[in-house]
N, C-alpha and C positions, 0 to 999 in steps of 0.2 A: 734683209736676208742674211742668213748665216750659213756658211759653206765650211768644209773641211779646211780649204786653203786660208779663210779668213782666221780660223782658229790658230793656225800655225803663226800667221803675222802677229796675232795678239800676243802670244806667248814669247815670241822672239823680242818684240818690241818692249814687253815688260821685263826683259832680261830673265826669263824662266828656263831657258833651255841650257842645260849644263853639259860639259863634255863628258863622253863615257870613259875617258882615260887617255893616256899618251900613245898615240900611233907608233907602230913599229915602222921604221924605214922600208919603203918598197925595195925589194931586191930585184932591180931593173924592170924594164917594161913587161906588162902582162903578156903571157903567151897562151896560144890554145893547145889543148891536147892533154892525153894523159890520164891515168887511173889513180883515184884517190881511195885508200883504205882507211877507215875510220872505226875506232872502237869506242863504243858508249859504255857507260858504268852500270846500266841496268838492262836486263833483258828477261822477257818472260813469254811463255806459251800463250798469253793472253794478249799479246801485241796484236794490232789491227791496222788495217788500211782505211777503216771508216774514220774521217776526222772527227765526227760528232763523238766518238767513244775513246778517242786517244787520250791517255792519261799519263804517260811516262816519257822521259826524254827521247828514247829512241823513236817512240811514235811521232813526237813532234818534229823530229829531224825528217822522218818520212813524209810527214804532211808537207813541210816545205820543200821537199824534193818534187812531189807529184802534184801538189794542188796550189791554188792561189785563193786568196780572199777578195772581197771587194775592196778592203783596205790593208796596207801592210804598215808595220810598226818599224821605225827606223832605230838607229843605235840609242837614241834618246827617248825611246818610247812615244815619239811623235807620230800621229796618223798621217799616212801618205796615200794618195790615190793608187789603186792597183787594177783590179778589174773594172772598177767604177772610176769613171774620169771625174765625176763630181758627186757630192753628197750635199744637199741644201734643205735648210729648214727655216721657216719663219718663226716658229714657236717651240723649237726643240722636241716637240711631240710628233709631228708629221713631216716624215723626211722623204725626199725624193731621191733616188739614186740612179743617175745616168750611166749606162754601161759603155765601155769601149767597143767599138766596131771591129769587125775581122778578128776575132779571137775564136780559136777552135780548141776542142777538147782532143785528147790524144787519139781519139778514134775518127777525128776528122770532121765530126759535127760541130756547127757553129754555137757559140754561147748566145743565149737568149734570156729575156726576162724571166721566162717560165723556169728555166734552171735555177734562178736565183730564189724565186718564190718556193719552189720545191726544197732547196737546200736550207732555207731558213725555217720553213715550217716543220720540217721533220724533226728538229730539235724539241718541238713541243709534244711529240708522242711520246708517251711514257715507254712504249715498246722499243723505240730506238736506242734508249740507254744513254742519252746525251750527256756529256759532262756539263753542258751549258743549259740545261733544262730550265734552271731556275731564271737565268737571264732571258732565255728565249720566250718564257711565258710573259714577259713584259711587252712583247710585240702583240698589239691587239689585232692587227690585220696586216696582211703582207699581200700584195696584188700586183699584177702586171698591168701598167697603164698603157704600155705599146711595147714593141718587140725589144726595145732596149731601154725601157724606163719602169723602175719599180718604186711603188709607194709603200712606206712602212709607217703604220700608226702605232705609237707606243701607248700603254696605259696611262702614262704620267710624262711630263716633260723630262728629258735627259740630255744635257748638252755634251756628255761624253759617249753618246751612241756610235760616232765614227771610231772611237777607241775600242768599244765592244766588238764591232765588226772586224777589228784587227787581230782578234784572238783566233788562233790557228784552226781551233775546233769549228769555226764559222766558215772554213774553205767551201768553195762553190762546186758542186756536183752536177752531173748530167741529170736531167729530169728523169725520175723513174729509177734511179740507180739502186739496186738491191744487193748485187753481188760484189763483195769486197775481196775476192780471192787475188785480184789485181786492182790496180788504180787506174781510173780514166778521169784524170784531171786536166787543167791547163798549164801545170807547172812547167819548170825548165828541164825537168828530166822524166823519162818514161819508166814504167817498172818493167824490168826484165825478169826479176825472180824476188819472191818474198816467201821466206820460211819463218814463221814466228818464233822469236827467241833465238834464232840461229843466224840468218843471213838475209840481207836485202841488197839486191844490185840494181842500180839506176843508170840508164843510158840517156845521154843528151837528146833533148827534143829538138829536132831540126826545125820545127815549126812554131817555136816558141814566140809569143807576142812581144816580150820584153827584150832587154839587153841579152844577148846569148851568153850562157855560161862558159867558162874557159875549159873546164873539164870535159872530157869524153864520157867518163863513167865515174861512179862512186859506188864503193862497196862499204856496207855498214854491218858491223857485228857487235855483239855485246860480250864484254869480259868482266863480269861483276867482280872477280877476285882483283883486288888492288894491285898487288905485286905482279900478278900475271899480265894485267893491262899495262903497267910500266915497262915491264921486260919485252912486250911485243913491239912498244915503241922503239926501245933502245936496240932491239935486235933487227929492226926494219921490216917486220911482220906487218905492221901498220904504220900510217904517216902521221896520224893525229889522234889524240885521245882526249876524251872530256874528263872533267873531275880529276885533276892531277892532285896528288898527295901533297900538302904544304911542306912535309918533311922531306920530300924528294926534290924540291924546286932547285935548290943549289947544286945538287948532284947532276940534274938534268941540264943545267945551263953550263956546268963545267965540261960537260960532254957534248957541247954544241947544239942543244935542243933549245928550241924557243918556248916561252911562257907568255900567255896572254892572260892578264889580270883584269877583271872587270868589276867595278863596284856595283852589284846588282840588288835588287830588293828582296832576293831570295832569304829566307830564314828558316831555320829548324827550331820549332817551338815546342815546348812542353805545355800539353793541354790538360787541364783539369776539368773534368765534367762537373758543371755546377748542379746538374740534376741528379747526380749519384752522392753516395754517403759522405765521401770526404769534402767534396765541392760544395756542399750545402752549408759548410762553414765559412763564414768569410774570413775568420781569423786563420783557418788552415791554409786557404788560398794566398792571403797576404804573407804569411809565415814562409810558404814555399818560395814566393817572389823574393823575399828578402834573404833567403837561404842560397838563391843562385849567386855563384861568384862569377860576374860577367868579365872581369878583366882576366881572371884565371882561364876562364874558357876561351877568351881572345887569344891569350899566349900559349896555353898549353894544348888546346884542341886545335885552333886555327893558325898557330903560329904567327899572330899577327895580321893574317889575311882575312880580316873582317872589321866590322865597325860595332861598337857597343850599341845594344838595343834597350829599349825602355818598356817593353810589354805593350807596345802598339806597333801597328804594321807599316808605317809611312818611315822609309829610310832617311838618312840623314842628307842625301843629295838631293832630295825631292824639294822643289820650290815651296812646297805646301808642308814641310817638316815643322813641327812646333818647337822652336828654339827656346821657348820660355818654360817648357814642361820639366818640373824637377826630375833629376835622374834618380832612379831607385838605385840604392847601392847595397852590397853585400853586408848584411847587418846580422851575425849570428845570435848576438844576445836578443834582439827584438824577435828574431825568427823563433828562438826558444820560447820566449814569453808568449807569442802568439800560438804556436802549436800546442803548448801546454793548456793554454786556455781553451783551445778547441777541443781538447780531451783525446788527442791522438797520438800525444807525445810518446806514450808507452806501447804504442801498436806498431806492428811492421807494416809499412806502407809499400804496396806493389807498384813497381815502375816498369813499364813496358817499352822496350826500344828494339831497334832493328837497323841493319845496315841499309835497309831501304830508305830510311829518313837519314839523310847526310849527317854524320858526326854524332848522332843521337846516342850511340853506345858509349862514346867517349863523355859526352855531356852527361849522361846518366851516371857514369862512374864519379865524375867530379861532383855532381850532386849527392850521390850516396857518401862520399867521403865528408862532405860539409856537414851532412845530416848526422854522421856517427860522432862529430866533434860536439855536437850539442845534445846527444843521447837519444837522437831520432833513428830508429832503424829503417832501412829501405831494401826491399828484396828487388834487384835487378832482374828483370826477366828478358833476355835476349832472344827474339824469335826471327826466323828465316826472312830473307828478302821478299821471296816468292810468296805471294798470299797476304803479305802484310797489309796492303792498303784496303784489301776486301774483308780481311778477317779480324783486325785489330785495330785499325785506324778509326778513331771517334767511338770505339765501342768500349774501351777500358777506362777506369777511373782516372788513371794517370798514364798518358801516353804521348808520343812524339809524332809531329806532322812535319812535312817539309814543304813549304809554299813558295811558289815561283813568282817572279815580279809580275804585277799586272799593269796595264797601260795608263791607268787613271786612279787617283785616290778613291774617288766614288765606287769604282769597281772592286778595289780592294776591301773597302768597307762593306759593300753589298753582299760580296760573296761570302767573306769570312765571319762577319760580325752582325748582319742584319738579323732580326729576331726570327724570320721566316725562312732564312736561308738554310738548305739542306747541309752546306758545308760550313755551318757554324759550329766550329769544333768543340767549344766549351759549353754549347747550349745556352749562351747569354742571352738574356731578353731585357732590353732597355727601350721603352717608348720614347723617351726623350732622344735617345741616339737615332731611332728611326725618323722622328720628326726632322732632325737636323740633316740627315742624309737626303731626305726628300727636297728640302730646300735647297742644298748644295747642287743637286742635279739641275735644278731649274733656274738658278740665278744666273743673270749675265754679269753681275758685278764681281770682278776677280777679287777685290779687297774682301767683300763679304763672305766669298766662297773660301778664301784662305782663314778667316776667323772660324768659320763654320768647321773646317777640317782640323783647326786647332783644338776646338771644343771637342770634337769627336775623338780626337787622339787622347785627350785627357780623360774621358770617359772610359775608353777602352782599357788605358793603363790602369786605371783605379778598380775598374768593376768587372772586367771579363776574368774568365779562367785561363786565358791564354798568357803564357809566360815566353817573352822574346828576349832571349839574352844577348843575341849577336845578330847582325846582317852579314852574311857571307860573301866574300869576293870570290867570284867564279874564276877557277884556274883551268886553262886549257893548254896542253903541251903538244908540240908539233916538231916534225923533223926538219932539218935546214933547208930542204928543197920545196917546202910548203911556204907559199906566199899569199899575202893579201888578208890574212886574219887581222882583226882589230878588236878592241874592246867594245863592249855593247852592254847598256844597261838592261837590255831585253833578255839577258840569260846567257847560259853557256854557249859555246860555239856560235857567237854572233846572233844570239836569240834563237839558235837551232837552224840559221838560214845561211851558214857559212858556204854552201855548195854554189851560191849565186855569185861569190865573189872571189874564191879562192882559185889560185892557179899554181902550177908546178914549174920550177925553175929547170932549164936544160932539157934533157930527154928523160927525166924521171917518170917513174909510174906509167909503164907501158899499157895500152888499152887492153883489156881481157878479150 
């Protein structure tokens, strides 16, 4: 019998759990009460309270405020029981999910297996518009065995199924939920106000099933303008901001503000569509990869707050990172030779970027400069953040993506690089890779799984059209009275779940 708890024990015993960073000393004992104002970096009128459709950072924060999943992911992306007290499987294909007792939605109704069945199956309906449609389709059947027991049968074995359930899009809703003007979840806060793109107000849930949050209320706004967001923190208009500018870190620290730096698996990638004109030339793709000056991007764009990437998506802190894969380096002469051989050296290459994809505008400028030095012209087209993900992402010959960390390598590969994945940014298709992925998801031998992941990283780095120059370090900035923040490999603001852990020192942040 394999359970979620067994997997943690195996990983810990093998020395595979790595720290998320150095923790900041606590400022006294935690205290209850107060109102926290938070500014995110991205806001849009398309924001939603439907977990299945959530796709941006502020959405994910709301998801963690109002909802729970069957599984949660800790600071090291390790699955932990949440609404499910146990997940068990004999073969990695049929999973039994035992729910906790006495859990209630915000409207007072009790959580049952039927709610879980509804929540999981709605991802399979194209009309839902789920961000996890492709993953949900791997669930061959979902049924209630009893009032608190759910059986899920997958189309193929997957040892990382618990990690999949930890993705915030798979939050559990009340059976039959159709209206998302407000949120009716089981989470630590209740929704008092939600105005898409403008403001969200969350009030503490007095009937929360887990450890009660310290805060009385949380107010979330979006300030896309970078300087305006930092000024709001320094003036006291907000207490906490996401995506701090690396150039402002020293200034913030000198003025008494704190910084949380997390080495996450997030990356901004340049994606070359292999099914379009430029990408059909392997020489062109390799030439662009050789043209990327990764160290310059690390120093001039991220000011050292990143790790060098190698055009594959597994970050260096992962226990499955391929340490023997040869690092691709900036090689202008080789790049010029390849681009000339591709026949595109004398053309002007369009390059679409946007503030929506973190640092993509700066990376585009670095790449454009490197190209100019070998006689390759690039036309950088900067487009607005609003609408970028629907109108430009994965639609242009060369464009940028911004990919968040995922809780397991198999999931990272499945979503971004499997031949049939709708999120395969470069439209790369490699049957050998797909075969290795299937084996990795079904094997019980961790040494074999590591070798499979190493082979897959090599295939992606050499063959796909995705260029990953760096893995970013998440930077969050906070006022001195904000306590309890810590680094997390799950992403910014403690994997968007800060509100369950943060408290305010003294009498700061009066309740609204």
